[in-house]
C-alpha positions as CSV (number, residue, x, y, z in Angstrom):
1,M,-7.0,3.0,-4.4
2,N,-8.7,5.2,-1.8
3,Y,-11.4,7.7,-3.0
4,K,-11.9,11.1,-1.4
5,V,-15.3,11.7,0.2
6,N,-16.7,14.9,1.5
7,L,-16.1,15.0,5.3
8,L,-19.6,16.0,6.2
9,T,-20.9,13.1,4.2
10,I,-18.5,10.8,5.9
11,I,-19.4,11.9,9.4
12,A,-23.2,11.9,8.8
13,L,-23.1,8.4,7.1
14,A,-20.7,6.9,9.7
15,T,-22.7,8.2,12.6
16,M,-26.0,6.9,11.2
17,V,-24.7,3.5,10.1
18,F,-22.5,2.8,13.1
19,S,-25.1,3.9,15.6
20,C,-27.2,0.9,14.5
21,G,-24.7,-1.3,16.2
22,N,-26.6,-4.6,16.0
23,A,-27.5,-5.8,12.6
24,N,-30.5,-7.6,14.1
25,Q,-32.1,-4.3,15.0
26,E,-34.7,-3.0,12.5
27,P,-32.9,-0.8,10.1
28,S,-34.2,2.7,9.3
29,S,-33.8,2.3,5.5
30,S,-35.8,5.5,4.8
31,N,-33.3,7.6,6.7
32,F,-30.7,7.8,4.0
33,A,-29.3,6.7,0.7
34,L,-25.7,6.4,-0.1
35,N,-25.3,7.6,-3.7
36,I,-22.2,6.4,-5.5
37,E,-21.3,7.5,-9.0
38,N,-18.7,6.4,-11.5
39,P,-18.0,9.5,-13.5
40,S,-15.8,7.6,-16.0
41,D,-16.8,6.1,-19.3
42,F,-15.3,2.8,-18.3
43,A,-16.2,0.2,-15.8
44,R,-14.5,0.1,-12.4
45,K,-13.8,-3.2,-10.6
46,D,-13.0,-3.5,-6.9
47,V,-13.7,0.2,-6.1
48,L,-12.7,0.7,-2.4
49,V,-14.8,3.5,-0.9
50,T,-13.3,4.8,2.3
51,L,-15.7,6.5,4.8
52,K,-14.0,8.2,7.8
53,A,-15.4,9.8,10.9
54,D,-14.0,11.6,13.9
55,Q,-16.6,10.4,16.4
56,L,-17.7,6.8,16.3
57,S,-18.0,6.0,20.0
58,D,-20.9,3.6,19.3
59,L,-18.7,1.2,17.4
60,S,-17.0,-0.7,20.2
61,E,-18.4,-4.1,19.6
62,K,-17.2,-4.8,16.0
63,E,-18.7,-8.3,15.9
64,K,-22.2,-6.8,15.7
65,M,-21.6,-5.3,12.3
66,A,-22.7,-7.3,9.3
67,F,-22.8,-6.0,5.7
68,S,-24.1,-7.7,2.6
69,I,-21.1,-6.5,0.5
70,P,-17.4,-6.8,1.3
71,Y,-16.4,-4.4,4.0
72,Q,-13.7,-3.6,6.5
73,L,-13.6,-1.6,9.7
74,N,-10.3,0.2,10.5
75,D,-9.1,1.3,13.9
76,E,-6.4,3.8,13.1
77,D,-5.7,4.8,16.7
78,L,-5.8,1.2,17.9
79,D,-8.2,2.2,20.7
80,G,-10.9,-0.4,20.0
81,T,-13.2,1.9,18.2
82,A,-13.4,1.9,14.4
83,D,-12.9,5.2,12.7
84,E,-13.1,4.0,9.0
85,L,-15.5,2.0,7.1
86,L,-14.4,0.5,3.8
87,L,-16.8,-0.8,1.2
88,L,-15.9,-2.7,-1.9
89,L,-18.0,-2.2,-5.0
90,N,-18.1,-2.8,-8.8
91,L,-19.4,-0.1,-11.0
92,E,-20.3,0.0,-14.7
93,A,-19.3,2.9,-16.9
94,K,-21.2,6.0,-15.8
95,E,-23.2,3.9,-13.3
96,K,-25.0,5.6,-10.4
97,K,-25.7,3.3,-7.5
98,S,-27.9,4.1,-4.5
99,L,-27.6,2.0,-1.3
100,S,-29.9,2.4,1.7
101,L,-29.1,1.1,5.1
102,A,-31.4,-1.9,4.4
103,D,-29.3,-2.6,1.3
104,L,-26.1,-2.7,3.4
105,L,-27.0,-4.4,6.6
106,T,-27.7,-8.2,6.9
107,D,-28.5,-10.6,9.7
108,E,-25.6,-12.9,8.7
109,A,-22.6,-11.6,6.8
110,P,-21.4,-13.7,3.8
111,D,-18.0,-15.3,4.1
112,F,-15.9,-12.9,2.0
113,P,-12.4,-14.0,1.0
114,K,-9.3,-12.4,2.4
115,R,-7.7,-10.4,-0.5
116,T,-5.0,-8.5,1.3
117,Q,-2.5,-9.2,4.0
118,A,0.3,-7.5,6.0
119,E,2.7,-9.0,8.4
120,I,6.0,-8.6,10.4
121,S,7.7,-11.8,11.5
122,H,10.8,-12.1,13.6
123,K,12.6,-14.8,15.5
124,I,12.1,-15.5,19.2
125,D,13.8,-18.0,21.7
126,G,17.2,-17.5,20.1
127,E,20.1,-15.3,21.0
128,W,22.1,-12.4,19.5
129,K,25.8,-13.1,18.8
130,E,27.2,-9.7,17.8
131,R,25.1,-8.8,14.7
132,E,23.6,-12.2,14.0
133,Y,20.5,-13.8,15.6
134,L,21.2,-17.5,16.2
135,G,18.5,-20.2,16.7
136,G,14.9,-19.6,17.5
137,S,11.8,-19.7,15.4
138,F,9.7,-17.1,13.6
139,K,6.7,-15.4,15.2
140,N,4.3,-12.9,13.7
141,V,3.9,-9.7,15.7
142,Q,1.9,-6.6,15.2
143,H,4.7,-4.2,16.4
144,L,8.5,-4.4,16.2
145,K,11.0,-2.0,17.7
146,V,14.1,-2.9,15.8
147,P,16.9,-4.1,18.1
148,E,20.2,-2.1,17.9
149,E,22.0,-5.3,16.9
150,H,19.9,-5.7,13.8
151,T,21.4,-5.0,10.3
152,D,21.2,-6.6,6.9
153,H,21.5,-10.4,6.9
154,S,21.1,-10.7,10.7
155,W,18.7,-13.7,10.2
156,F,16.3,-12.0,12.6
157,I,13.3,-10.8,10.5
158,R,11.7,-13.2,8.1
159,Y,12.4,-12.1,4.5
160,E,14.2,-9.1,6.2
161,G,11.3,-6.8,6.8
162,P,7.6,-6.2,6.8
163,G,5.5,-7.6,3.9
164,W,2.2,-6.7,2.4
165,E,0.2,-8.2,-0.5
166,S,-3.0,-8.2,-2.5
167,D,-4.5,-11.0,-4.6
168,K,-2.3,-9.5,-7.4
169,V,1.2,-9.0,-6.0
170,G,3.3,-8.8,-2.9
171,Y,6.0,-6.4,-1.6
172,R,8.5,-6.2,1.2
173,F,11.0,-3.6,2.4
174,Y,14.3,-4.1,4.2
175,L,13.9,-2.9,7.8
176,D,17.5,-1.9,8.1
177,W,19.9,0.7,6.6
178,R,19.0,-0.4,3.1
179,N,15.4,0.6,3.5
180,A,14.5,-0.4,-0.1
181,T,11.3,-2.1,-1.4
182,D,11.3,-5.4,-3.2
183,I,8.7,-7.4,-5.2
184,F,7.2,-10.8,-4.7
185,G,5.7,-11.9,-8.0
186,K,2.6,-14.2,-7.4
187,K,1.3,-17.1,-9.4
188,T,-1.9,-17.3,-7.3
189,T,-4.5,-15.0,-6.0
190,D,-4.3,-16.7,-2.5
191,M,-2.5,-15.0,0.4
192,V,1.1,-16.4,0.4
193,L,3.3,-14.2,2.7
194,Q,2.7,-16.4,5.7
195,N,4.6,-19.2,4.1
196,V,7.4,-17.2,2.5
197,G,10.9,-17.7,4.0
198,Q,9.8,-20.4,6.4
199,D,11.7,-23.2,4.6
200,G,15.0,-21.4,4.4
201,F,16.0,-17.8,4.9
202,D,16.2,-16.8,1.2
203,S,14.4,-19.7,-0.4
204,Y,12.0,-17.1,-2.0
205,H,14.6,-16.3,-4.6
206,E,13.9,-19.7,-6.2
207,P,10.7,-20.4,-8.2
208,A,7.9,-21.9,-6.1
209,D,4.2,-22.8,-6.6
210,W,3.2,-19.4,-5.2
211,G,5.8,-17.3,-7.1
212,M,9.1,-15.8,-6.2
213,D,11.1,-12.7,-5.4
214,V,11.4,-11.1,-8.9
215,L,13.5,-8.0,-8.3
216,K,17.2,-7.4,-7.8
217,V,17.4,-4.3,-5.6
218,G,21.1,-3.9,-4.8
219,N,22.0,-0.3,-4.0
220,S,19.0,1.2,-5.8
221,L,15.6,2.5,-4.8
222,G,14.1,-0.9,-5.8
223,I,10.5,0.0,-6.5
224,G,9.0,3.2,-4.9
225,S,11.4,3.5,-1.9
226,I,11.6,6.8,-0.2
227,A,14.8,8.9,-0.3
228,M,16.1,12.5,-0.6
229,W,17.9,13.9,-3.6
230,V,21.2,15.2,-2.3
231,E,24.2,16.3,-4.5
232,G,23.2,14.1,-7.4
233,K,22.3,11.0,-5.5
234,A,19.2,9.4,-4.1
235,E,20.0,9.0,-0.3
236,R,17.8,6.3,1.2
237,V,16.6,6.5,4.8
238,A,19.8,4.7,5.9
239,V,21.2,6.3,9.1
240,T,18.7,6.6,11.9
241,D,18.6,6.6,15.7
242,S,15.9,3.9,15.8
243,L,13.2,2.2,13.9
244,E,9.7,1.0,14.8
245,S,7.3,-0.7,12.4
246,L,3.7,-2.0,13.0
247,V,1.0,-3.8,11.1
248,L,-1.7,-1.0,11.2
249,Y,-4.2,-3.1,9.3
250,N,-4.2,-6.7,8.2
251,G,-7.6,-6.7,6.6
252,D,-9.6,-8.5,3.9
253,L,-9.8,-5.4,1.7
254,Q,-6.9,-3.3,2.8
255,S,-3.6,-3.8,4.6
256,T,-1.2,-1.2,5.9
257,I,2.3,-1.1,7.3
258,K,3.3,2.0,9.3
259,T,6.9,2.7,10.1
260,Y,8.6,5.3,12.3
261,Y,12.1,6.5,11.4
262,Y,13.5,8.4,14.4
263,G,16.6,10.6,13.9
264,W,17.1,10.2,10.1
265,A,20.5,11.9,9.5
266,I,20.3,13.5,6.1
267,N,21.5,16.7,4.4
268,D,23.0,18.1,7.7
269,Q,19.8,17.7,9.6
270,K,17.9,15.0,11.7
271,L,14.3,14.2,10.8
272,E,11.5,12.1,12.0
273,L,9.8,10.4,9.1
274,I,6.6,8.4,9.2
275,S,5.7,6.0,6.4
276,E,2.4,4.3,5.6
277,L,2.3,1.7,2.9
278,S,-1.2,0.4,1.9
279,I,-2.5,-2.0,-0.6
280,N,-6.1,-2.7,-1.6
281,A,-8.0,-5.8,-2.8
282,G,-7.8,-6.3,-6.5
283,S,-5.0,-3.8,-7.0
284,R,-1.3,-3.9,-7.7
285,L,-0.8,-0.4,-6.4
286,T,0.9,0.4,-3.1
287,H,-0.1,3.9,-1.8
288,H,2.8,5.5,0.1
289,Q,2.0,8.3,2.4
290,V,5.0,10.1,4.0
291,T,5.2,12.7,6.8
292,T,8.2,14.5,8.1
293,D,8.5,16.6,11.3
294,E,10.4,19.4,9.5
295,N,10.1,21.0,6.1
296,V,12.5,19.4,3.6
297,P,13.7,20.7,0.2
298,N,12.6,17.5,-1.5
299,L,11.8,13.8,-1.3
300,C,12.4,11.4,-4.1
301,T,11.5,7.9,-5.2
302,G,12.1,5.8,-8.3
303,I,12.9,2.5,-9.9
304,V,16.0,0.4,-10.1
305,K,18.1,0.6,-13.2
306,L,18.2,-2.8,-14.9
307,E,19.4,-4.1,-18.3
308,N,16.8,-5.1,-20.9
309,S,14.3,-2.5,-19.7
310,E,12.8,0.6,-21.3
311,V,11.9,3.8,-19.5
312,I,8.3,5.0,-20.1
313,T,6.9,8.3,-18.8
314,N,4.0,10.7,-19.3
315,A,5.0,13.3,-16.7
316,Q,4.2,16.9,-17.3
317,K,5.7,19.3,-14.8
318,G,3.3,21.9,-13.4
319,V,0.1,20.6,-14.9
320,S,-2.8,19.1,-13.0
321,G,-3.4,15.4,-12.6
322,W,-1.2,12.4,-12.1
323,G,1.9,11.3,-14.0
324,Y,4.1,8.3,-14.0
325,L,7.7,7.0,-14.4
326,A,7.8,3.4,-15.5
327,T,10.1,0.7,-16.9
328,Y,9.3,-2.5,-18.8
329,G,11.2,-5.4,-20.2
330,R,12.9,-8.7,-19.4
331,Q,14.1,-7.4,-16.0
332,S,12.7,-9.9,-13.5
333,L,14.9,-12.5,-11.7
334,A,12.9,-15.1,-13.6
335,D,14.3,-13.6,-16.8
336,D,10.8,-12.7,-18.0
337,Q,8.7,-9.6,-18.4
338,L,8.2,-7.2,-15.5
339,G,6.7,-3.8,-15.5
340,M,7.3,-1.3,-12.6
341,A,5.9,2.2,-12.2
342,V,5.7,5.1,-9.7
343,F,2.6,7.4,-10.0
344,F,2.9,11.0,-8.6
345,K,1.0,14.3,-8.8
346,N,2.5,16.4,-11.6
347,S,2.1,19.4,-9.4
348,D,4.6,17.9,-6.9
349,L,7.2,17.2,-9.6
350,I,10.6,19.0,-9.3
351,E,12.5,17.0,-11.8
352,M,13.0,13.6,-13.3
353,T,16.6,12.4,-13.2
354,D,18.8,9.4,-12.4
355,D,21.9,8.4,-10.5
356,E,24.2,5.3,-10.8
357,F,21.6,2.9,-9.6
358,S,18.0,4.3,-10.1
359,H,15.6,6.2,-12.4
360,I,14.4,8.9,-10.1
361,V,11.5,11.4,-9.7
362,V,12.2,14.3,-7.3
363,L,9.1,15.6,-5.6
364,K,8.2,18.6,-3.4
365,P,6.3,17.7,-0.2
366,K,3.5,20.1,0.8
367,Y,2.9,20.8,4.5
368,K,5.5,18.2,5.4
369,T,3.6,15.5,3.6
370,L,3.9,13.6,0.3
371,D,1.9,10.7,-1.2
372,Y,2.5,8.7,-4.3
373,Y,1.8,5.1,-5.6
374,F,4.0,2.4,-7.0
375,T,3.1,-0.8,-8.8
376,A,4.6,-4.0,-10.3
377,A,3.2,-6.3,-12.9
378,W,4.8,-9.7,-13.5
379,E,3.9,-11.7,-16.6
380,Q,3.4,-14.9,-14.6
381,E,0.7,-13.5,-12.3
382,P,-2.8,-14.9,-13.0
383,G,-4.1,-13.0,-16.0
384,G,-0.8,-11.1,-16.1
385,I,0.4,-8.3,-18.3
386,T,2.7,-9.9,-21.0
387,S,3.5,-7.1,-23.4
388,K,4.8,-3.5,-23.3
389,D,1.6,-2.2,-25.1
390,A,-0.6,-3.9,-22.5
391,F,1.5,-2.4,-19.7
392,I,1.2,1.1,-21.1
393,E,-2.6,0.6,-21.4
394,Y,-2.6,-0.4,-17.7
395,L,-0.6,2.7,-16.8
396,E,-2.9,5.0,-18.7
397,Q,-6.0,3.4,-17.2
398,T,-4.6,3.8,-13.7
399,V,-3.9,7.5,-14.3
400,K,-7.5,7.9,-15.5
401,E,-8.8,6.3,-12.3
402,L,-6.6,8.5,-10.1
403,N,-7.7,11.6,-12.0
404,Q,-11.4,10.6,-11.8
405,P,-12.3,9.5,-8.3
406,V,-15.6,7.9,-7.6
407,L,-18.2,10.3,-6.3
408,V,-20.1,9.7,-3.0
409,Q,-23.0,11.7,-1.7
410,L,-25.4,11.1,1.2
411,D,-29.1,11.9,0.8
412,T,-31.2,12.1,4.0
413,K,-34.9,12.2,4.3
């Protein structure tokens, strides 16, 4: 998960670190110390610290950067200049860690493993015949404007939409009128999406060495899909003028899919909605950040209703901190244990309810924005969660981490 950092600290640190440019230059280690504190009484593994800056004009030659710990440079504007630095750390309970520039920079960066991935893959060199794409082969692209002909089961987009994964779990959503999120359970920590759906359009529904699609979505919200609560029903982003989706980041530590929904016809109005779905190394969580161009009465999300599952929640309307809505039980397509959850700010909560297909949490956006997390835990993942008690422990631990962000401070000399 991302951790908030004071903006002045971010800009000062980013300017000082990035202005070094070439790691072979003599670092000025006496200039600053990056102080990171875990305020919690438990250890934190794979803490992703995000440092942002508005002005990083010196960082145009990214290959000159080399760090001694896992890191990632993000270019949100896609203009060739990084505006985010991500650092991955492990922290003991109550640990305070101080890093100087000399601690961070190195002449030759270690070979860190790729622990997240995002992709969009569609067919080329074929042809449309009404609503089906015939022939051709799949090609990964960074950006896709969805053709007007495209709908469900058009055979055009590999596994029917964008995919993103960590070393824990994978997800996809249907880039069509269904617009619902599905889960790829993984039996390996390796990146696997690049191979999914290559040997048959829906072969991923069958068990494989890497794992399988473990969720039946149907007409529901799947896991964490965005919708609006209208007259007792969760209305997904189904009717739009057009769709565009892009791989914003396909990084070692964080990957992000950004999607633009133009002209969403909902509740007697038309909206533009922007969705960013991010996943971090070592985490099952997807962070969903949503923006609309107009104020809306609510947005909602939730979890598919399935047999053999139990609803679990700790939500408390109107109080501070994070709450969750979760389900657990033998609800996977492999007929084994699967836990799913949505984490949200209690202060955003309007109500918890349901419709025919989904368990639902209705939320109030603030300043045309909303953010929440969703997660899935399949018992066959390496070191997987295999009991309801263990899943609840994971949920409570996640809430503690969301409520107690790691602290970052810059000391200059």
